[in-house]
C-alpha positions as CSV (number, residue, x, y, z in Angstrom):
1,X,25.8,20.9,-18.1
2,X,29.5,21.3,-17.6
3,X,30.4,24.1,-15.2
4,X,30.7,27.5,-16.7
5,X,31.1,30.9,-15.1
6,X,28.7,33.7,-15.9
7,X,31.6,35.7,-17.3
8,X,32.4,32.9,-19.7
9,X,28.8,32.4,-20.7
10,X,28.4,36.2,-21.4
11,X,31.5,36.0,-23.6
12,X,30.4,33.0,-25.5
13,X,26.9,34.4,-26.3
14,X,28.0,38.0,-26.8
15,X,25.8,39.2,-23.9
16,X,25.9,42.0,-21.4
17,X,25.9,41.3,-17.6
18,X,23.3,43.1,-15.5
19,X,22.8,43.0,-11.7
20,X,25.5,40.3,-11.4
21,X,27.5,40.9,-8.2
22,X,30.0,38.1,-8.9
23,X,30.9,37.3,-12.6
24,X,32.8,34.3,-11.4
25,X,29.6,32.6,-10.1
26,X,29.2,29.3,-11.9
27,X,26.3,27.6,-13.6
28,X,26.5,24.0,-12.3
29,X,22.9,22.9,-13.0
30,X,20.8,22.5,-16.1
31,X,19.9,25.1,-18.7
32,X,16.1,25.4,-18.7
33,X,13.3,27.3,-20.4
34,X,10.5,26.2,-18.1
35,X,10.5,28.1,-14.8
36,X,9.2,25.0,-13.0
37,X,12.4,23.2,-13.8
38,X,14.7,25.9,-12.4
39,X,16.8,24.8,-9.4
40,X,20.1,25.3,-7.6
41,X,22.9,26.2,-10.1
42,X,20.6,26.4,-13.1
43,X,20.5,29.0,-15.9
44,X,17.0,30.1,-17.0
45,X,16.5,31.0,-20.6
46,X,13.7,33.6,-21.0
47,X,11.8,33.4,-24.2
48,X,8.9,35.7,-25.2
49,X,6.1,33.5,-26.4
50,X,2.6,34.3,-27.8
51,X,1.0,34.0,-24.4
52,X,3.8,33.9,-21.8
53,X,6.9,36.0,-21.4
54,X,9.6,34.1,-19.6
55,X,11.1,37.3,-18.2
56,X,8.1,37.6,-15.9
57,X,9.3,34.6,-14.0
58,X,12.9,35.9,-13.4
59,X,12.4,36.5,-9.7
60,X,10.8,33.1,-9.2
61,X,13.6,31.2,-10.8
62,X,16.3,33.0,-8.9
63,X,14.4,32.2,-5.7
64,X,14.4,28.6,-6.7
65,X,18.2,28.7,-7.0
66,X,18.9,29.7,-10.6
67,X,22.3,31.5,-10.9
68,X,21.1,33.9,-13.6
69,X,18.6,34.6,-16.4
70,X,19.6,34.6,-20.1
71,X,17.1,37.0,-21.7
72,X,16.6,40.0,-24.0
73,X,16.2,42.7,-21.3
74,X,17.2,43.4,-17.7
75,X,14.9,41.8,-15.1
76,X,16.1,43.1,-11.8
77,X,18.0,39.9,-10.9
78,X,21.3,38.5,-12.2
79,X,21.0,38.4,-16.0
80,X,22.9,38.1,-19.2
81,X,21.2,40.2,-21.8
82,X,21.4,39.5,-25.5
83,X,19.7,40.7,-28.6
84,X,18.6,37.2,-29.7
85,X,17.9,34.7,-27.0
86,X,17.5,31.8,-29.5
87,X,20.8,32.5,-31.2
88,X,22.5,32.9,-27.8
89,X,21.2,29.5,-26.7
90,X,22.6,28.0,-29.9
91,X,26.0,29.6,-29.4
92,X,26.2,28.3,-25.9
93,X,25.3,24.7,-27.0
94,X,27.9,24.9,-29.8
95,X,30.6,26.0,-27.3
96,X,29.8,23.2,-24.8
97,X,29.7,20.5,-27.5
98,X,33.0,21.5,-28.9
99,X,34.6,21.7,-25.5
100,X,33.3,18.2,-24.5
101,X,34.5,16.4,-27.6
102,X,31.6,14.0,-27.4
103,X,30.8,11.8,-30.3
104,X,27.6,13.3,-31.7
105,X,25.1,11.2,-33.6
106,X,22.3,13.0,-35.5
107,X,19.4,11.6,-37.3
108,X,16.5,12.8,-39.5
109,X,13.7,11.4,-41.7
110,X,10.1,11.9,-42.5
111,X,8.9,9.1,-40.2
112,X,10.2,7.1,-37.3
113,X,12.8,9.7,-36.0
114,X,11.8,9.5,-32.4
115,X,11.4,5.8,-32.2
116,X,14.8,5.3,-33.9
117,X,16.5,7.9,-31.7
118,X,15.2,6.0,-28.7
119,X,16.6,2.7,-30.1
120,X,20.0,4.2,-30.8
121,X,20.2,5.7,-27.3
122,X,19.2,2.4,-25.7
123,X,21.8,0.5,-27.7
124,X,24.7,3.0,-27.2
125,X,24.2,3.5,-23.5
126,X,25.1,-0.2,-23.0
127,X,28.6,0.8,-24.3
128,X,29.1,4.2,-22.6
129,X,27.2,7.1,-21.0
130,X,24.7,8.5,-23.5
131,X,22.6,11.7,-23.6
132,X,19.7,11.8,-26.1
133,X,16.8,14.0,-27.2
134,X,13.8,13.6,-24.9
135,X,10.6,13.1,-26.8
136,X,10.6,15.1,-30.0
137,X,12.6,18.2,-28.9
138,X,14.2,18.3,-32.3
139,X,14.0,22.0,-33.3
140,X,16.3,25.1,-32.9
141,X,15.3,25.4,-29.2
142,X,14.9,21.7,-28.1
143,X,18.1,20.5,-29.7
144,X,20.5,23.0,-28.0
145,X,18.7,22.4,-24.6
146,X,19.3,18.7,-25.0
147,X,23.0,19.2,-26.0
148,X,23.5,21.3,-22.9
149,X,22.6,18.4,-20.7
150,X,25.8,16.6,-21.7
151,X,28.6,16.4,-19.1
152,X,32.3,15.5,-19.1
153,X,31.2,11.9,-18.6
154,X,29.0,11.8,-21.8
155,X,30.5,9.7,-24.5
156,X,27.6,9.7,-27.0
157,X,25.2,12.5,-27.7
158,X,22.2,11.4,-29.9
159,X,20.2,14.2,-31.4
160,X,17.0,14.0,-33.4
161,X,16.7,16.8,-36.1
162,X,13.4,18.0,-37.6
163,X,12.9,20.3,-40.5
164,X,10.0,22.4,-41.9
165,X,12.0,23.9,-44.7
166,X,15.3,24.1,-46.7
167,X,18.2,25.2,-44.4
168,X,16.7,24.1,-41.1
169,X,18.9,21.0,-40.7
170,X,21.9,22.8,-41.9
171,X,21.4,25.3,-39.1
172,X,21.0,22.6,-36.5
173,X,24.2,21.0,-37.7
174,X,26.0,24.3,-37.3
175,X,24.9,24.4,-33.7
176,X,25.8,20.8,-32.9
177,X,28.2,19.4,-35.6
178,X,27.5,15.7,-36.0
179,X,30.2,13.0,-36.6
180,X,27.6,10.3,-37.6
181,X,24.4,11.2,-39.4
182,X,21.5,8.9,-40.2
183,X,18.8,9.6,-42.7
184,X,15.8,7.2,-42.3
185,X,13.5,8.0,-45.2
186,X,11.9,10.6,-47.3
187,X,8.1,10.6,-47.1
188,X,5.1,12.9,-47.1
189,X,5.4,14.5,-43.7
190,X,5.2,18.3,-44.1
191,X,4.9,17.9,-47.9
192,X,2.5,20.9,-47.9
193,X,5.3,23.1,-46.5
194,X,8.1,21.7,-48.6
195,X,6.3,21.5,-51.9
196,X,7.3,17.9,-52.9
197,X,9.4,14.9,-52.0
198,X,12.4,16.2,-53.9
199,X,12.4,19.3,-51.7
200,X,12.1,17.1,-48.6
201,X,15.1,15.0,-49.8
202,X,17.1,18.2,-50.4
203,X,16.4,19.3,-46.8
204,X,17.1,15.9,-45.2
205,X,20.3,15.6,-47.1
206,X,21.7,18.7,-45.5
207,X,22.6,16.3,-42.6
208,X,25.1,14.2,-44.6
209,X,26.5,17.3,-46.2
210,X,27.5,18.6,-42.8
211,X,29.4,15.4,-41.8
212,X,33.2,15.4,-41.6
213,X,35.1,13.4,-44.3
214,X,35.7,9.7,-43.9
215,X,39.3,10.2,-42.9
216,X,38.1,12.3,-40.0
217,X,35.6,9.7,-38.8
218,X,32.5,11.0,-40.5
219,X,29.9,8.3,-41.3
220,X,26.6,8.7,-43.2
221,X,24.0,6.0,-42.3
222,X,21.6,5.8,-45.3
223,X,18.5,3.7,-46.0
224,X,19.3,1.4,-48.9
225,X,15.5,0.7,-49.4
226,X,14.6,4.4,-50.0
227,X,16.0,5.6,-53.4
228,X,15.9,9.3,-52.4
229,X,17.9,8.5,-49.3
230,X,20.3,6.2,-51.0
231,X,21.0,8.9,-53.6
232,X,22.3,11.1,-50.8
233,X,25.6,9.1,-50.9
234,X,26.8,11.5,-53.6
235,X,26.3,14.5,-51.3
236,X,28.7,13.6,-48.6
237,X,32.5,13.0,-48.1
238,X,31.8,10.8,-45.1
239,X,32.0,7.0,-45.1
240,X,28.6,5.7,-46.4
241,X,27.0,2.8,-44.6
242,X,23.7,1.4,-46.0
243,X,21.0,-0.3,-43.9
244,X,17.8,-2.0,-45.0
245,X,16.5,-5.3,-46.3
246,X,18.2,-4.9,-49.6
247,X,20.9,-7.5,-50.3
248,X,23.3,-4.6,-51.0
249,X,22.9,-3.1,-47.5
250,X,25.9,-3.3,-45.2
251,X,23.6,-3.8,-42.2
252,X,20.5,-5.7,-43.2
253,X,17.6,-7.8,-41.9
254,X,16.9,-11.3,-43.2
255,X,14.0,-13.6,-42.5
256,X,11.7,-10.8,-41.2
257,X,8.5,-12.0,-39.6
258,X,6.1,-11.0,-36.9
259,X,5.3,-12.9,-33.7
260,X,1.8,-13.9,-32.9
261,X,1.5,-10.6,-30.8
262,X,2.8,-8.4,-33.7
263,X,6.4,-7.9,-32.7
264,X,9.1,-8.0,-35.4
265,X,11.7,-10.8,-35.4
266,X,14.6,-11.0,-37.8
267,X,18.2,-12.1,-38.4
268,X,20.5,-9.1,-38.1
269,X,23.5,-9.2,-40.4
270,X,26.5,-6.8,-40.0
271,X,30.0,-6.7,-41.6
272,X,31.3,-8.4,-38.5
273,X,28.7,-11.1,-37.9
274,X,25.0,-12.0,-37.5
275,X,22.6,-12.4,-34.6
276,X,18.9,-12.9,-34.1
277,X,16.6,-10.1,-32.9
278,X,13.0,-10.3,-31.5
279,X,11.8,-6.8,-30.5
280,X,9.5,-5.7,-27.7
281,X,8.1,-3.0,-30.0
282,X,5.0,-3.5,-32.2
283,X,4.9,-3.4,-36.0
284,X,7.1,-4.4,-38.9
285,X,8.1,-0.8,-39.5
286,X,10.4,-1.0,-36.5
287,X,12.7,-3.3,-38.4
288,X,14.0,-0.4,-40.5
289,X,14.3,1.7,-37.3
290,X,16.3,-1.1,-35.6
291,X,18.6,-1.5,-38.6
292,X,19.4,2.2,-38.6
293,X,20.3,1.9,-34.9
294,X,22.3,-1.2,-35.5
295,X,24.3,0.6,-38.3
296,X,25.2,3.4,-35.9
297,X,26.2,1.1,-33.1
298,X,28.3,-1.1,-35.4
299,X,30.2,1.9,-36.7
300,X,30.9,2.8,-33.0
301,X,32.4,-0.6,-32.3
302,X,29.6,-2.8,-31.0
303,X,29.3,-6.4,-32.0
304,X,26.3,-8.0,-33.7
305,X,25.5,-10.0,-30.5
306,X,25.7,-6.9,-28.4
307,X,23.5,-4.9,-30.7
308,X,21.0,-7.7,-31.1
309,X,20.7,-8.1,-27.3
310,X,20.1,-4.4,-26.9
311,X,17.5,-4.2,-29.6
312,X,15.7,-7.2,-28.2
313,X,15.4,-5.6,-24.8
314,X,14.7,-2.0,-26.0
315,X,11.3,-0.5,-25.2
316,X,9.5,2.7,-26.1
317,X,10.8,5.7,-24.3
318,X,8.5,8.4,-25.7
319,X,4.8,8.6,-24.9
320,X,1.8,8.0,-27.2
321,X,3.9,6.0,-29.8
322,X,2.5,2.5,-30.2
323,X,1.7,2.2,-26.5
324,X,0.0,-1.1,-26.2
325,X,-2.1,-1.5,-23.1
326,X,-4.6,-4.3,-22.2
327,X,-7.6,-3.5,-20.0
328,X,-8.8,-5.9,-17.4
329,X,-11.7,-6.9,-19.6
330,X,-9.3,-7.9,-22.5
331,X,-9.8,-4.8,-24.7
332,X,-6.3,-3.8,-26.0
333,X,-5.7,0.0,-26.7
334,X,-2.9,1.0,-29.0
335,X,-2.1,4.7,-28.4
336,X,-0.1,6.0,-31.3
337,X,-1.7,9.5,-31.1
338,X,1.4,11.6,-30.8
339,X,1.5,12.4,-34.5
340,X,0.7,11.1,-38.0
341,X,1.7,11.2,-41.6
342,X,0.8,8.9,-44.5
343,X,3.7,6.6,-43.9
344,X,3.3,6.2,-40.2
345,X,-0.5,5.9,-40.5
346,X,-0.1,3.0,-42.9
347,X,2.5,1.4,-40.7
348,X,0.2,1.7,-37.7
349,X,-2.7,0.1,-39.5
350,X,-0.5,-2.9,-40.5
351,X,0.6,-3.2,-36.9
352,X,-3.0,-3.1,-35.7
353,X,-3.9,-6.0,-37.9
354,X,-0.8,-8.0,-36.7
355,X,-1.6,-7.3,-33.1
356,X,-5.3,-8.1,-33.5
357,X,-5.0,-11.3,-35.5
358,X,-8.2,-13.3,-35.0
359,X,-9.9,-10.5,-33.1
360,X,-12.0,-7.4,-33.9
361,X,-9.9,-4.4,-34.8
362,X,-10.8,-0.7,-34.6
363,X,-8.9,2.1,-36.3
364,X,-9.8,5.4,-34.7
365,X,-8.2,7.9,-37.0
366,X,-8.1,11.7,-37.5
367,X,-6.5,14.3,-39.6
368,X,-2.9,14.2,-41.0
369,X,-1.7,17.8,-41.0
370,X,0.5,19.7,-43.4
371,X,-0.1,17.7,-46.5
372,X,-1.1,20.6,-48.8
373,X,-2.5,19.6,-52.1
374,X,-1.9,16.0,-51.3
375,X,-4.3,16.0,-48.3
376,X,-7.4,14.6,-50.1
377,X,-5.5,11.8,-51.9
378,X,-3.5,10.8,-48.8
379,X,-6.5,10.6,-46.5
380,X,-8.5,8.7,-49.2
381,X,-5.6,6.2,-49.5
382,X,-5.5,5.6,-45.7
383,X,-9.2,4.9,-45.7
384,X,-8.8,2.5,-48.6
385,X,-5.9,0.7,-46.9
386,X,-8.0,0.1,-43.8
387,X,-10.5,-1.8,-45.9
388,X,-7.8,-3.8,-47.8
389,X,-6.3,-4.9,-44.5
390,X,-9.7,-6.0,-43.3
391,X,-9.7,-3.7,-40.3
392,X,-13.1,-4.5,-38.6
393,X,-14.2,-0.9,-38.2
394,X,-12.9,2.5,-39.1
395,X,-13.9,5.5,-36.9
396,X,-13.0,8.7,-38.7
397,X,-12.8,11.6,-36.2
398,X,-13.1,15.3,-37.0
399,X,-13.9,17.5,-40.0
400,X,-13.2,17.5,-43.7
401,X,-10.1,15.2,-43.5
402,X,-12.0,12.6,-41.5
403,X,-14.7,12.7,-44.1
404,X,-12.1,11.9,-46.7
405,X,-10.9,9.0,-44.6
406,X,-14.4,7.5,-44.5
407,X,-14.9,8.3,-48.2
408,X,-11.8,6.3,-49.1
409,X,-13.1,3.4,-47.1
410,X,-16.5,3.6,-48.7
411,X,-15.1,3.8,-52.2
412,X,-12.8,0.8,-51.6
413,X,-15.8,-1.4,-50.6
414,X,-17.0,-0.5,-47.1
415,X,-20.8,-0.7,-47.3
416,X,-21.7,1.3,-44.3
417,X,-21.3,-0.3,-40.9
418,X,-17.5,-0.9,-41.3
419,X,-16.8,2.8,-41.3
420,X,-18.3,5.7,-39.5
421,X,-17.6,9.4,-39.2
422,X,-17.9,11.2,-35.9
423,X,-17.5,14.9,-35.1
424,X,-15.0,14.9,-32.3
425,X,-13.0,12.8,-29.7
426,X,-15.9,12.7,-27.2
427,X,-18.2,11.3,-29.9
428,X,-15.6,8.6,-30.7
429,X,-15.4,7.7,-27.0
430,X,-19.1,7.4,-26.6
431,X,-19.3,5.2,-29.7
432,X,-16.5,2.9,-28.5
433,X,-17.8,2.6,-25.0
434,X,-21.1,1.4,-26.3
435,X,-19.7,-1.1,-28.9
436,X,-16.4,-2.5,-27.7
437,X,-16.3,-6.1,-26.6
438,X,-13.7,-8.0,-24.6
439,X,-10.8,-9.0,-26.9
440,X,-11.2,-6.1,-29.3
441,X,-8.1,-4.1,-30.3
442,X,-8.3,-0.3,-30.8
443,X,-5.7,1.8,-32.6
444,X,-5.9,5.6,-31.9
445,X,-3.9,7.8,-34.3
446,X,-3.9,11.3,-35.8
447,X,-1.7,14.4,-36.0
448,X,-0.8,16.0,-32.7
449,X,-3.1,19.0,-33.2
450,X,-6.2,16.7,-33.2
451,X,-5.5,15.5,-29.6
452,X,-6.8,12.0,-30.0
453,X,-4.7,10.7,-27.1
454,X,-7.8,11.8,-25.0
455,X,-9.7,8.9,-26.7
456,X,-7.1,6.4,-25.5
457,X,-7.0,7.8,-22.0
458,X,-10.8,7.7,-21.8
459,X,-10.9,4.1,-23.0
460,X,-8.3,3.0,-20.4
461,X,-10.2,4.8,-17.6
462,X,-13.4,3.1,-18.7
463,X,-11.9,-0.3,-18.3
464,X,-9.9,0.4,-15.2
465,X,-12.0,-1.2,-12.5
466,X,-9.0,-3.3,-11.7
467,X,-5.4,-2.3,-12.5
468,X,-4.6,-1.9,-16.2
469,X,-2.0,-4.4,-17.4
470,X,0.5,-2.6,-19.6
471,X,2.4,-4.8,-22.0
């Protein structure tokens, strides 16, 4: 973070200083909420959680070098006390972002946010110093913590924004006002909380409403292939840039194809030129993600050749997202277990088939959460798709939702051995250990709460007599 005195921080957040011998003492290190990350010059933010109270670690973080604690009560060490710690953290982020004058790029969507954010960051940092959201820290706590890692040298700040209701993205935009905003898609993720796709579109569109007008440099990057996203053009005063495979897109892909190993290749067309891209990531769904990143980069002055080179060299920066690893015995494990929704689940199945062309393919799938009344239909549809794509075997893991997955496969034409239901992750591991053969490809995917990454971990440990070769 940029250097700030405790007195300045207290003024910005409306806090009261307690046990601070020198108000001019400066925070020169990071702002952290995990006591294990506290170090010389840092500011520790003490949240009260369901199981842990951050205030209990105040002495420990100061011993580690933290300058002070930002909390809701005095703790016997230097502290800035506020009524609402979350609001104070947001106010501090807003102050720092405005002071820096960094170009802020924000993005949202129902699927692909984290992968696209990683692509945007990898492209932009070739042009100038770039700070971006680590993993999926895209809420009212993670977003300001990310913004506070920016420094005077930071040129671009790339922030992923998530939402679980109307008004959430509007609030995040108030904390860190974006200049460029990208909306990727409107899908079924969290549809049980929103109530429908139209409500999801209303929430996602809050991003483009928050952008400055075109004459002040505001730019809305919208998916031309998604009608609900494209319609958001009427909700913004910013310049509208369309991306997609549509012929009307300003930044578009032509001649899209997959390599023999399932990696997308296409011709990237921008208003200033065209260039070929072959990605290191797996699955055709990454084409749309790459186009969104290309549209952002082009708006910020990068050429088609520069963008294409960066996209072709970009990798996955966030764990458990289409991590493709080959065991010494030739079994390939595709760990996409970080999260799941109907759109990402279908994309992962298609990627599995592309990667496993000519080999036996296994889809180890679990519950997709927060689908509300659509849960049965969506799980049934995924099970049916696995059969239509000729996935060799579906292993449905868990309770009721897993049974719906298997039922969809059965009703689509699976006659027994192609699909199986198991109770939990360990049962899935036991089954796979007994039946996998060299050359098989295994996809592991479910909502984060299911914890299916343990299946991928166990499978890699099983085959790790020699060193595992990660691709």
